[in-house]
RODO-2510 file (C-alpha; in nm, 4 decimals, decimal comma):
residues 326
     n   res          X          Y          Z
     1     m     5,1863    -0,0328     0,4129
     2     k     5,0891    -0,3572     0,5894
     3     r     4,9477    -0,1587     0,8789
     4     y     4,7310     0,0515     0,6448
     5     l     4,6121    -0,2585     0,4616
     6     t     4,5186    -0,4220     0,7899
     7     i     4,3231    -0,1149     0,8995
     8     s     4,1445    -0,0971     0,5619
     9     a     4,0553    -0,4642     0,5762
    10     l     3,9262    -0,4227     0,9295
    11     l     3,7086    -0,1270     0,8279
    12     i     3,5636    -0,3225     0,5334
    13     m     3,4911    -0,6217     0,7564
    14     t     3,3264    -0,4000     1,0178
    15     f     3,1103    -0,2245     0,7596
    16     t     3,0043    -0,5545     0,5986
    17     a     2,9202    -0,7084     0,9347
    18     g     2,7170    -0,4012     1,0262
    19     v     2,5104    -0,4166     0,7068
    20     i     2,4420    -0,7897     0,7448
    21     s     2,3553    -0,7649     1,1135
    22     g     2,1265    -0,4709     1,0430
    23     m     1,9329    -0,6725     0,7854
    24     v     1,9085    -0,9688     1,0219
    25     i     1,7915    -0,7481     1,3087
    26     q     1,5263    -0,5863     1,0909
    27     k     1,3903    -0,9064     0,9402
    28     y     1,4169    -1,1511     1,2301
    29     e     1,4061    -0,9115     1,5273
    30     i     1,6941    -1,0848     1,7047
    31     f     1,7372    -0,7602     1,8960
    32     p     1,4193    -0,5718     1,9931
    33     d     1,4634    -0,3006     1,7319
    34     r     1,0910    -0,2170     1,7248
    35     v     1,0852    -0,1874     2,1037
    36     l     1,3636     0,0700     2,0888
    37     k     1,1814     0,2671     1,8169
    38     t     0,8659     0,2694     2,0254
    39     a     1,0546     0,3796     2,3359
    40     f     1,2109     0,6779     2,1611
    41     n     0,9036     0,7775     1,9545
    42     n     0,5980     0,9463     2,0979
    43     p     0,2997     0,7836     1,9182
    44     e     0,0955     1,0967     1,9851
    45     q     0,3271     1,2856     1,7481
    46     e     0,2819     1,1119     1,4151
    47     g     0,4809     1,3706     1,2202
    48     p     0,4241     1,3638     0,8416
    49     y     0,2829     1,0095     0,8573
    50     g    -0,0339     1,0849     1,0470
    51     p    -0,2793     1,0859     1,1896
    52     w    -0,4412     0,9104     0,8919
    53     s    -0,8076     0,8187     0,8619
    54     i    -1,0388     0,6834     0,5912
    55     g    -1,3108     0,8425     0,3814
    56     i    -1,5373     0,7756     0,0830
    57     y    -1,5252     0,9735    -0,2431
    58     e    -1,7411     0,9375    -0,5544
    59     g    -1,7538     1,0638    -0,9102
    60     s    -1,9056     1,0023    -1,2517
    61     t    -1,5510     0,9221    -1,3711
    62     p    -1,2324     0,8262    -1,1824
    63     f    -1,1071     1,1808    -1,2426
    64     d    -1,3821     1,3903    -1,0827
    65     l    -1,3900     1,2420    -0,7331
    66     a    -1,5336     1,4335    -0,4375
    67     a    -1,6935     1,3680    -0,1008
    68     p    -2,0644     1,2805    -0,1454
    69     e    -2,3110     1,5073     0,0329
    70     d    -2,4654     1,2130     0,2188
    71     v    -2,1343     1,0834     0,3581
    72     s    -1,9766     1,2193     0,6756
    73     n    -1,6024     1,1819     0,6239
    74     p    -1,3945     1,0363     0,7682
    75     v    -1,6059     0,7204     0,7814
    76     l    -1,3429     0,5372     0,9912
    77     t    -1,0674     0,6568     1,2255
    78     g    -0,8283     0,5011     1,4733
    79     k    -1,0876     0,5617     1,7448
    80     d    -1,3137     0,3027     1,5811
    81     v    -1,0578     0,0257     1,6289
    82     a    -1,1833    -0,1775     1,9257
    83     d    -0,9191    -0,4515     1,9483
    84     r    -0,6046    -0,2352     1,9240
    85     d    -0,4771     0,0956     2,0546
    86     a    -0,4563     0,2473     1,7073
    87     a    -0,2328     0,5419     1,6274
    88     f    -0,4064     0,5676     1,2901
    89     i    -0,5639     0,3684     1,0035
    90     a    -0,4801     0,3972     0,6331
    91     d    -0,4509     0,2251     0,2918
    92     p    -0,8142     0,1112     0,2436
    93     f    -0,9065    -0,1509    -0,0175
    94     m    -1,2689    -0,2537    -0,0787
    95     v    -1,4578    -0,5584    -0,1983
    96     v    -1,8291    -0,5637    -0,2830
    97     k    -1,9766    -0,9105    -0,2276
    98     n    -2,3480    -0,9931    -0,2590
    99     g    -2,4368    -0,6268    -0,2302
   100     k    -2,2364    -0,5763     0,0905
   101     y    -1,9219    -0,3667     0,1220
   102     f    -1,6038    -0,4903     0,2900
   103     m    -1,3006    -0,2715     0,3522
   104     f    -0,9512    -0,3889     0,4515
   105     f    -0,6910    -0,1453     0,5818
   106     e    -0,3772    -0,0952     0,7879
   107     v    -0,4060    -0,0354     1,1612
   108     l    -0,0903     0,1024     1,3201
   109     d    -0,0794    -0,0531     1,6670
   110     r     0,0463     0,2103     1,9089
   111     k     0,1847    -0,0471     2,1530
   112     s     0,3994    -0,2406     1,9073
   113     d     0,4509     0,0398     1,6522
   114     q     0,3573    -0,2239     1,3951
   115     g     0,0951    -0,2348     1,1214
   116     v    -0,1696    -0,5079     1,1192
   117     i    -0,4561    -0,5706     0,8741
   118     a    -0,8149    -0,5196     0,9885
   119     y    -1,1532    -0,4912     0,8199
   120     a    -1,4855    -0,3086     0,8432
   121     d    -1,8128    -0,3631     0,6608
   122     s    -2,1094    -0,1618     0,5395
   123     a    -2,4539    -0,2297     0,3992
   124     d    -2,4551     0,0815     0,1798
   125     g    -2,0972     0,2090     0,1508
   126     r    -2,1909     0,5093     0,3651
   127     e    -2,2020     0,3923     0,7240
   128     w    -1,9133     0,1639     0,8199
   129     h    -1,8660    -0,0694     1,1161
   130     y    -1,5244    -0,1760     1,2375
   131     r    -1,4976    -0,5517     1,2972
   132     k    -1,1528    -0,6902     1,3848
   133     v    -0,7870    -0,7475     1,3001
   134     v    -0,7599    -1,0390     1,0547
   135     i    -0,3862    -1,0616     0,9695
   136     n    -0,1079    -1,0044     1,2195
   137     e     0,2570    -1,0997     1,1671
   138     k     0,5840    -1,0427     1,3522
   139     f     0,6644    -0,7680     1,1015
   140     h     0,4858    -0,4569     0,9789
   141     l     0,1963    -0,4960     0,7344
   142     s     0,0092    -0,2323     0,5349
   143     y    -0,1540    -0,1718     0,1931
   144     p    -0,3840    -0,4807     0,1911
   145     y    -0,4547    -0,5139    -0,1820
   146     v    -0,7561    -0,7494    -0,1829
   147     f    -0,8962    -0,9045    -0,5012
   148     e    -1,1078    -1,1929    -0,6302
   149     w    -0,9785    -1,4597    -0,8659
   150     d    -1,1273    -1,7934    -0,9716
   151     n    -1,4065    -1,7735    -0,7096
   152     s    -1,1600    -1,7119    -0,4248
   153     y    -1,0452    -1,3998    -0,2443
   154     y    -0,6771    -1,3107    -0,2130
   155     l    -0,4888    -1,0348    -0,0336
   156     i    -0,1381    -0,9006    -0,0879
   157     p    -0,0196    -0,6647     0,1876
   158     e     0,3003    -0,4666     0,1888
   159     s     0,5480    -0,6696     0,3952
   160     n     0,8758    -0,4967     0,3139
   161     e     1,0198    -0,5679     0,6607
   162     d     1,0062    -0,9372     0,5673
   163     f     1,1856    -0,8663     0,2375
   164     s     0,8957    -1,0275     0,0524
   165     v     0,5681    -0,9937    -0,1357
   166     r     0,3326    -1,2289     0,0478
   167     l     0,0047    -1,3737    -0,0784
   168     y    -0,2851    -1,4638     0,1531
   169     k    -0,5977    -1,6592     0,0603
   170     a    -0,9332    -1,6327     0,2377
   171     t    -1,0407    -1,9638     0,3899
   172     q    -1,3526    -1,7968     0,5292
   173     f    -1,4101    -1,4502     0,3841
   174     p    -1,3756    -1,1900     0,5278
   175     e    -1,2271    -1,2954     0,8633
   176     k    -1,0025    -1,5964     0,8075
   177     w    -0,6919    -1,5822     0,5890
   178     e    -0,4010    -1,8190     0,5392
   179     y    -0,0538    -1,7495     0,4060
   180     a    -0,0260    -1,8975     0,0554
   181     g     0,3393    -1,8198    -0,0218
   182     n     0,5795    -1,5524    -0,1408
   183     l     0,5446    -1,4076    -0,4895
   184     l     0,8755    -1,2186    -0,4611
   185     s     1,1578    -1,2387    -0,2065
   186     g     1,4889    -1,0793    -0,1215
   187     y     1,4147    -0,7075    -0,1311
   188     q     1,2093    -0,4415     0,0462
   189     y     0,9162    -0,4182    -0,1945
   190     l     0,6795    -0,1242    -0,1338
   191     d     0,3037    -0,1213    -0,2013
   192     p     0,2729    -0,4202    -0,4401
   193     s    -0,0179    -0,3579    -0,6811
   194     i    -0,1341    -0,6599    -0,8811
   195     f    -0,3664    -0,6755    -1,1823
   196     r    -0,4691    -0,9110    -1,4618
   197     h    -0,4324    -0,8098    -1,8266
   198     e    -0,4504    -1,0211    -2,1436
   199     d    -0,4289    -1,3551    -1,9611
   200     k    -0,1228    -1,2538    -1,7636
   201     w    -0,0530    -1,1257    -1,4133
   202     w     0,1283    -0,7948    -1,3655
   203     m     0,2503    -0,6246    -1,0498
   204     f     0,3926    -0,2803    -0,9749
   205     v     0,6218    -0,2440    -0,6720
   206     a     0,8074     0,0627    -0,5501
   207     a     1,1637     0,0466    -0,4257
   208     g     1,4262     0,2702    -0,2735
   209     n     1,3347     0,5972    -0,1105
   210     h     0,9885     0,6347    -0,2716
   211     e     1,1579     0,7190    -0,6018
   212     t     1,1723     0,3971    -0,8081
   213     l     0,8981     0,1840    -0,9636
   214     n     0,9487    -0,1690    -1,0966
   215     l     0,7162    -0,4018    -1,2866
   216     y     0,6919    -0,7831    -1,2668
   217     f     0,4827    -1,0330    -1,4622
   218     s     0,3833    -1,3991    -1,4543
   219     d     0,1581    -1,6507    -1,6273
   220     n     0,0583    -1,7891    -1,2862
   221     l    -0,0525    -1,6099    -0,9730
   222     l     0,1442    -1,8279    -0,7296
   223     s     0,4767    -1,8648    -0,9118
   224     g     0,6999    -1,7707    -1,2017
   225     w     0,7233    -1,3956    -1,1426
   226     k     0,9834    -1,2211    -1,3605
   227     p     1,1190    -0,8641    -1,3605
   228     h     1,0287    -0,6559    -1,6632
   229     p     1,3293    -0,5845    -1,8903
   230     k     1,2472    -0,2111    -1,8839
   231     n     1,2905    -0,1872    -1,5051
   232     p     1,2974     0,0550    -1,3436
   233     i     1,0043     0,1943    -1,5350
   234     v     1,0151     0,5081    -1,3175
   235     k     1,3345     0,6224    -1,1496
   236     r     1,4509     0,9153    -0,9381
   237     n     1,1015     1,0609    -0,9160
   238     k     0,9241     1,0862    -0,5802
   239     h     0,6242     1,2517    -0,7426
   240     f     0,5106     0,9504    -0,9461
   241     s     0,6862     0,6300    -0,8352
   242     r     0,5039     0,4799    -0,5396
   243     p     0,1689     0,3028    -0,6048
   244     a    -0,1417     0,4621    -0,4557
   245     g    -0,4153     0,2037    -0,5019
   246     r    -0,5815    -0,0419    -0,7366
   247     v    -0,4965    -0,0516    -1,1078
   248     i    -0,8218     0,0143    -1,2977
   249     v    -0,9730    -0,0127    -1,6446
   250     y    -1,1673     0,2946    -1,7600
   251     d    -1,2995     0,3601    -2,1091
   252     g    -1,1103     0,0531    -2,2310
   253     k    -0,7762     0,1824    -2,1010
   254     l    -0,5522     0,0786    -1,8101
   255     f    -0,4607     0,3304    -1,5426
   256     r    -0,2189     0,3091    -1,2519
   257     l    -0,2291     0,5451    -0,9548
   258     a     0,0780     0,7085    -0,8010
   259     q     0,1202     0,8978    -0,4756
   260     d     0,3120     1,2245    -0,4720
   261     d     0,5802     1,2117    -0,2002
   262     d     0,7665     1,5333    -0,2772
   263     p     0,8327     1,7601    -0,0920
   264     s     0,6663     1,5527     0,1831
   265     y     0,5075     1,2098     0,2149
   266     g     0,1537     1,1485     0,0893
   267     i     0,0458     1,4829    -0,0543
   268     q    -0,1829     1,3759    -0,3415
   269     v    -0,2526     1,1069    -0,6042
   270     f    -0,2068     1,1192    -0,9822
   271     a    -0,3329     0,8806    -1,2526
   272     f    -0,1243     0,7447    -1,5399
   273     e    -0,2622     0,5869    -1,8553
   274     i    -0,0705     0,2706    -1,9464
   275     s    -0,0400     0,3021    -2,3232
   276     e     0,1890     0,0044    -2,3877
   277     l     0,2239    -0,3167    -2,1873
   278     s     0,3936    -0,6386    -2,2935
   279     e     0,6712    -0,8689    -2,1741
   280     t     0,9232    -0,6539    -2,3600
   281     s     0,7824    -0,3009    -2,3592
   282     y     0,6139    -0,0515    -2,1295
   283     a     0,4903     0,3046    -2,1803
   284     e     0,2636     0,5392    -1,9862
   285     k     0,1529     0,8996    -1,9830
   286     l     0,0111     1,1311    -1,7210
   287     a    -0,3681     1,1207    -1,7521
   288     s    -0,4086     1,4735    -1,6198
   289     t    -0,1918     1,7381    -1,4584
   290     k    -0,4678     1,7683    -1,1992
   291     p    -0,4431     1,5147    -0,9132
   292     i    -0,7457     1,2893    -0,8678
   293     v    -0,7316     1,3600    -0,4911
   294     t    -0,5233     1,6089    -0,2970
   295     k    -0,4890     1,7776     0,0427
   296     t    -0,7727     2,0128     0,1273
   297     a    -0,6067     2,2466     0,3831
   298     i    -0,8870     2,1861     0,6327
   299     g    -1,0258     1,8964     0,8334
   300     w    -0,9421     1,5264     0,8301
   301     n    -0,7463     1,5406     0,5009
   302     a    -0,6003     1,8891     0,5379
   303     a    -0,2341     1,7890     0,4976
   304     g    -0,2446     1,5059     0,2468
   305     m    -0,4126     1,2145     0,0683
   306     h    -0,2123     0,9205    -0,0634
   307     h    -0,4456     0,6333    -0,1486
   308     v    -0,7429     0,5728    -0,3808
   309     d    -0,9223     0,2394    -0,4293
   310     l    -1,1666     0,2811    -0,7193
   311     h    -1,4700     0,0640    -0,8034
   312     k    -1,7387     0,1088    -1,0702
   313     i    -2,0697     0,0582    -0,8882
   314     g    -2,3795     0,1305    -1,0917
   315     n    -2,3255     0,4553    -1,2799
   316     k    -2,0731     0,5906    -1,0282
   317     w    -1,7108     0,5414    -0,9408
   318     v    -1,6911     0,4802    -0,5651
   319     s    -1,3563     0,5082    -0,3919
   320     a    -1,2114     0,4389    -0,0495
   321     v    -0,9522     0,7080     0,0215
   322     d    -0,7351     0,8111     0,3124
   323     g    -0,6135     1,1460     0,4403
   324     r    -0,4016     1,3020     0,7108
   325     s    -0,4944     1,6053     0,9112
   326     k    -0,1436     1,7356     0,9838
***
């Protein structure tokens, strides 16, 4: 019996040590884990994750989006990235400032197999010009959710490899950003999507294997974030869990966007109307059984679309979207 107990204890210790060391390796890169992944992956073969590129869609409502006739999509691809060898670009978020358009997005660096945040600008929202990488960390970054608050610009990227939700503040918009602190820590948070509603901050984050959605709230942007008591608000559902862009207000109602990741990653995007939102309750309903964007079976977005950043500009809804060709 002692021998069996010793073996069992040894197995438990080995398993525990493996889990802890794996987390340390992933977060702090004590061993060159990313180098190994790059060595054994061919960046030319992106599989279901690429190659992604960025386009512009428009509509009279958020639910009738299409490619405008005067826009040649995709408006930006990895080939436009001048300061990196880009495998692809994705997750575009826009800001319109003084009549000029700015777009922030993920660039997957082929050399490091790591995402960095770059930006492009446009005078009319049609023709875009790549500028440069503006945020680069020792861990992967994507989904640069940019927003304005109290006359300042902020950006929250996905930084799940750092087990955090990080906030950046522009010291000189759009090119200079400084790290302002962690809003959440201790877990691999996916695609954090922040919004302001009734004098309170709210934030959706996905978790797990694209199948769980949690909600957090706070009175202050920089601190005091709490998990919603109804978490997880979506569970065991890869169709509707993971955020797919900015939370919007349309016709006096709140809508969140969700990417469909079943049966494969990044197929299409659905909208959900948030019908109840408070510190103690949450309810939502599918706005339409029709996705607001979906794969087209031909061209730059033939195999999937998984991101929509909507803005009301004039009498139109203008959206930065992404798509993959295979």
